[in-house]
C-alpha positions as CSV (number, residue, x, y, z in Angstrom):
1,M,10.4,74.6,186.8
2,L,13.9,74.1,188.1
3,D,16.5,76.6,187.1
4,S,19.3,74.6,185.6
5,T,21.7,77.6,185.6
6,R,21.8,77.6,189.4
7,P,24.9,75.9,190.9
8,V,24.2,72.6,192.6
9,P,25.0,73.1,196.3
10,R,27.7,70.8,197.6
11,P,26.8,68.6,200.6
12,R,27.8,70.1,203.9
13,I,30.5,68.4,205.9
14,A,28.9,67.2,209.2
15,P,30.5,68.8,212.3
16,A,30.1,65.6,214.1
17,G,32.2,63.8,211.5
18,L,35.0,66.4,212.0
19,M,34.8,65.9,215.7
20,F,35.1,62.1,215.4
21,L,38.0,62.6,212.9
22,A,39.8,64.8,215.4
23,I,39.4,62.2,218.1
24,T,40.8,59.5,215.8
25,S,43.8,61.6,214.8
26,I,44.7,62.4,218.4
27,G,44.3,58.8,219.5
28,W,46.3,57.4,216.7
29,G,48.9,60.2,216.9
30,F,49.7,59.6,220.5
31,N,50.0,55.9,219.8
32,W,53.2,56.5,217.8
33,P,55.4,57.2,220.9
34,V,53.3,54.7,222.9
35,T,54.0,51.9,220.5
36,K,57.7,52.9,220.1
37,F,58.1,52.6,223.9
38,L,56.2,49.3,224.2
39,I,58.1,47.6,221.3
40,G,61.1,47.9,223.6
41,E,59.3,45.7,226.2
42,L,57.1,43.4,224.1
43,P,57.5,41.8,220.6
44,P,55.6,43.7,217.9
45,L,53.1,41.1,216.5
46,T,52.1,40.0,220.0
47,L,51.8,43.6,221.1
48,R,49.6,44.7,218.2
49,G,47.5,41.5,217.9
50,V,46.7,40.8,221.6
51,T,45.9,44.4,222.5
52,G,43.6,44.5,219.4
53,V,41.8,41.3,220.4
54,L,41.4,42.7,224.0
55,G,40.1,46.0,222.6
56,A,37.6,44.2,220.4
57,A,36.4,42.2,223.4
58,L,35.9,45.4,225.4
59,L,33.9,46.9,222.5
60,A,31.7,43.8,222.3
61,L,31.0,44.0,226.0
62,L,30.2,47.7,225.7
63,A,27.8,47.0,222.8
64,L,26.0,44.4,224.9
65,V,25.7,46.8,227.8
66,R,24.2,49.4,225.5
67,G,21.7,46.9,224.2
68,D,23.2,46.6,220.8
69,S,23.1,43.2,219.1
70,L,26.4,41.5,218.0
71,K,24.5,39.5,215.4
72,V,25.7,39.9,211.8
73,A,23.4,39.2,208.9
74,P,24.8,36.7,206.4
75,A,24.8,39.3,203.6
76,I,27.1,41.6,205.7
77,W,29.8,39.1,206.4
78,P,31.7,39.5,203.0
79,R,31.9,43.3,203.6
80,L,32.9,42.9,207.2
81,L,35.7,40.4,206.4
82,T,37.0,42.5,203.5
83,A,37.0,45.7,205.6
84,A,38.8,44.0,208.5
85,L,41.4,42.5,206.2
86,L,42.2,45.9,204.5
87,N,41.7,48.3,207.4
88,V,43.2,46.3,210.3
89,T,45.2,43.1,209.3
90,G,46.9,44.4,206.2
91,W,47.8,47.8,207.7
92,M,49.3,46.4,210.9
93,V,51.2,43.5,209.3
94,L,52.6,45.3,206.3
95,M,53.6,48.4,208.3
96,G,55.2,46.2,210.9
97,L,57.2,44.3,208.2
98,A,58.2,47.6,206.5
99,L,60.0,48.7,209.7
100,L,62.4,45.8,209.3
101,W,63.8,47.5,206.2
102,L,63.0,51.2,206.8
103,P,63.5,53.8,209.6
104,A,60.2,54.6,211.3
105,S,60.3,58.2,209.8
106,E,60.4,56.9,206.3
107,A,57.8,54.2,206.9
108,A,55.5,56.8,208.3
109,L,56.0,59.1,205.4
110,I,55.1,56.4,202.9
111,A,52.2,55.2,205.1
112,Y,50.5,58.6,205.0
113,T,50.5,58.7,201.2
114,M,47.2,56.8,201.9
115,P,45.0,60.0,201.4
116,V,46.4,60.4,197.9
117,W,45.4,56.9,196.9
118,A,42.0,57.3,198.7
119,S,41.3,60.5,196.9
120,L,42.2,59.0,193.5
121,I,40.2,55.8,194.1
122,A,37.2,57.8,195.5
123,W,36.9,59.8,192.2
124,P,35.9,56.9,189.9
125,A,34.5,54.6,192.7
126,L,32.4,57.2,194.5
127,G,32.2,60.2,192.2
128,E,34.1,62.4,194.7
129,R,35.7,64.8,192.3
130,P,38.8,66.4,194.0
131,T,38.1,70.1,194.7
132,L,40.8,72.8,194.4
133,L,41.0,73.2,198.2
134,R,41.4,69.4,198.8
135,T,44.1,69.2,196.1
136,L,45.9,72.2,197.6
137,G,45.4,70.5,201.0
138,L,47.1,67.4,199.8
139,V,50.1,69.3,198.4
140,M,50.5,71.2,201.7
141,A,50.2,68.0,203.7
142,F,53.0,66.3,201.8
143,A,55.1,69.5,202.1
144,G,54.5,69.3,205.8
145,L,55.4,65.6,206.1
146,A,58.6,66.2,204.0
147,S,59.5,69.0,206.5
148,I,58.9,66.6,209.4
149,M,61.2,64.0,207.9
150,G,64.0,66.5,207.4
151,G,63.1,67.5,203.8
152,N,65.3,64.7,202.4
153,G,62.6,62.5,201.0
154,I,63.1,58.7,200.9
155,A,66.5,57.4,200.0
156,A,65.3,54.5,197.8
157,S,67.9,51.7,197.5
158,T,68.0,48.0,196.8
159,E,68.2,47.3,200.5
160,K,65.2,49.4,201.3
161,L,63.0,48.2,198.4
162,P,61.2,45.5,200.3
163,G,60.2,47.9,203.0
164,I,59.1,50.5,200.5
165,I,56.9,47.9,198.8
166,M,55.4,46.8,202.1
167,A,54.6,50.3,203.3
168,L,53.1,51.3,199.9
169,S,51.0,48.1,199.9
170,G,49.8,48.9,203.4
171,A,48.9,52.5,202.5
172,L,47.1,51.4,199.3
173,G,45.2,48.6,201.1
174,F,44.0,51.1,203.8
175,A,42.9,53.5,201.1
176,I,41.0,50.8,199.2
177,G,39.4,49.8,202.6
178,T,38.4,53.4,203.2
179,V,36.7,53.7,199.8
180,F,35.2,50.2,200.0
181,S,33.6,51.0,203.4
182,K,32.0,54.1,201.9
183,K,30.7,52.3,198.8
184,Y,29.6,49.2,200.6
185,P,28.7,50.4,204.1
186,I,28.4,47.9,206.9
187,H,24.9,48.3,208.3
188,L,25.7,47.6,212.0
189,P,25.7,49.8,215.1
190,P,29.1,51.6,215.1
191,I,30.5,49.9,218.2
192,T,29.4,46.5,217.0
193,A,31.0,47.1,213.6
194,A,34.2,48.2,215.2
195,A,34.3,45.2,217.6
196,W,34.0,42.8,214.7
197,Q,36.4,44.4,212.4
198,I,39.1,44.9,215.0
199,G,38.6,41.4,216.4
200,I,38.6,39.7,213.0
201,G,41.6,41.8,211.9
202,C,43.8,41.3,215.0
203,L,43.0,37.6,215.8
204,P,45.4,36.1,213.2
205,I,48.1,38.6,214.1
206,S,47.9,37.6,217.8
207,I,47.9,33.9,216.9
208,I,51.0,34.3,214.8
209,G,52.7,36.5,217.3
210,L,52.1,34.0,220.2
211,L,53.4,31.2,218.1
212,V,56.6,32.7,216.7
213,E,57.5,35.4,219.3
214,T,58.6,35.2,223.0
215,S,57.1,37.6,225.5
216,H,58.6,38.4,228.9
217,L,55.8,39.9,230.9
218,D,58.0,40.1,234.0
219,K,60.1,42.7,232.1
220,V,57.2,45.0,231.4
221,T,57.6,48.2,233.5
222,P,54.7,49.9,235.4
223,V,54.7,52.6,232.8
224,G,54.5,49.9,230.1
225,W,51.4,48.4,231.7
226,W,49.7,51.8,231.7
227,L,50.6,52.3,228.1
228,L,49.2,48.9,227.3
229,V,45.9,50.1,228.7
230,Y,46.1,53.2,226.5
231,S,46.9,51.1,223.4
232,T,44.0,48.8,224.1
233,V,41.3,51.3,225.2
234,V,42.2,54.5,223.3
235,Q,43.8,53.2,220.1
236,F,41.5,50.2,219.4
237,C,38.3,51.2,221.2
238,I,37.9,55.0,221.1
239,A,40.0,55.9,218.1
240,Y,38.7,53.1,215.8
241,V,35.1,53.6,216.7
242,S,35.6,57.3,216.0
243,W,37.2,56.5,212.7
244,F,34.3,54.4,211.5
245,A,31.9,57.1,212.8
246,A,33.8,59.8,210.9
247,L,33.8,57.7,207.8
248,A,30.1,57.3,208.0
249,R,29.6,61.1,208.1
250,L,32.3,62.5,205.8
251,P,33.4,62.0,202.2
252,A,36.1,59.3,202.0
253,S,38.7,61.7,200.6
254,V,38.1,64.2,203.5
255,A,38.3,61.5,206.1
256,A,41.5,60.2,204.6
257,I,43.2,63.6,204.3
258,G,42.2,64.4,207.9
259,T,44.4,61.5,209.1
260,M,47.4,63.5,207.8
261,A,47.4,65.1,211.2
262,V,48.3,61.7,212.8
263,P,52.1,61.8,212.1
264,V,52.4,65.4,213.1
265,I,50.8,64.7,216.4
266,G,53.0,61.6,216.7
267,V,56.2,63.7,216.1
268,V,55.2,66.4,218.6
269,A,54.1,63.8,221.2
270,S,57.4,61.9,220.7
271,A,59.4,65.1,221.2
272,I,57.7,65.7,224.5
273,A,57.4,62.2,225.9
274,L,60.6,60.6,224.4
275,H,62.7,63.7,224.0
276,E,63.1,63.2,220.3
277,P,64.3,66.2,218.2
278,L,61.7,68.9,217.4
279,G,63.4,71.4,215.2
280,S,62.4,73.9,212.6
281,G,61.5,71.2,210.1
282,Q,59.1,69.5,212.5
283,I,57.5,72.9,213.4
284,A,57.1,73.8,209.7
285,G,55.6,70.4,209.1
286,L,53.1,70.9,211.9
287,I,52.0,74.3,210.4
288,F,51.8,72.9,206.9
289,T,49.9,69.8,207.8
290,L,47.4,71.4,210.1
291,A,46.7,74.0,207.5
292,A,46.2,71.2,204.9
293,V,43.7,69.5,207.1
294,L,41.7,72.7,207.6
295,L,41.7,73.3,203.8
296,A,40.6,69.7,203.0
297,T,37.8,69.7,205.5
298,R,36.2,73.0,204.5
């Protein structure tokens, strides 16, 4: 007879999931200064869309080399299209538009409210009740991000309202996509799933960018070409595959909170590579946010 008085053990967090989450955070974090540099040499939609399509093609080729099938069962297509729209297309387009009205720092701060929405949505949708440590981790993470942004918060105004709405919509969409992918998993090999989602998500962005933007490839510097390789291979191939692998092994709320390390890594990397300010606020943010990630993933 079972003893109903014994506490039900909580599922352990897979170490492999944390490893993939760390790879994702590092890859996306370094991409902040990379993208900032590249936007000075190429238009944003073309940059994001074309590198994504190329990354998806490389992933598809890797899947075939590994012997994985690219075939998608008819029943999986609705999940695949929905995940691609929320996790790739919506995030890239809305965050890109938000930057037309907002400074990058404020857009990033709003973007990484995503873990809050994911945690809240995961409670009723997946039954992932927030624990005390995860709640404390969220509070610390936002304290860290506020420190990174100078502690001034977001100066909401009529002029900035469209950007705020765009950034919040992108964060909410990515959070919904995170929970959706947990509730309705895409039963494909990880590399195949990533190739399809990135390809489907980036194809319309690249088409629009090529139609409405003008690129001057002759003005791309040698450093720019190397960073394009990084953006294509690391951001879209390695980091996205790691994200989907982490999401398959971790609770949605833990995976989402773990991405709070991305803007911290981006700030530090920008300070080193682009000589942007790294003062006491940024250092405090680094400490707060990394501590938050450790609490949330325990």
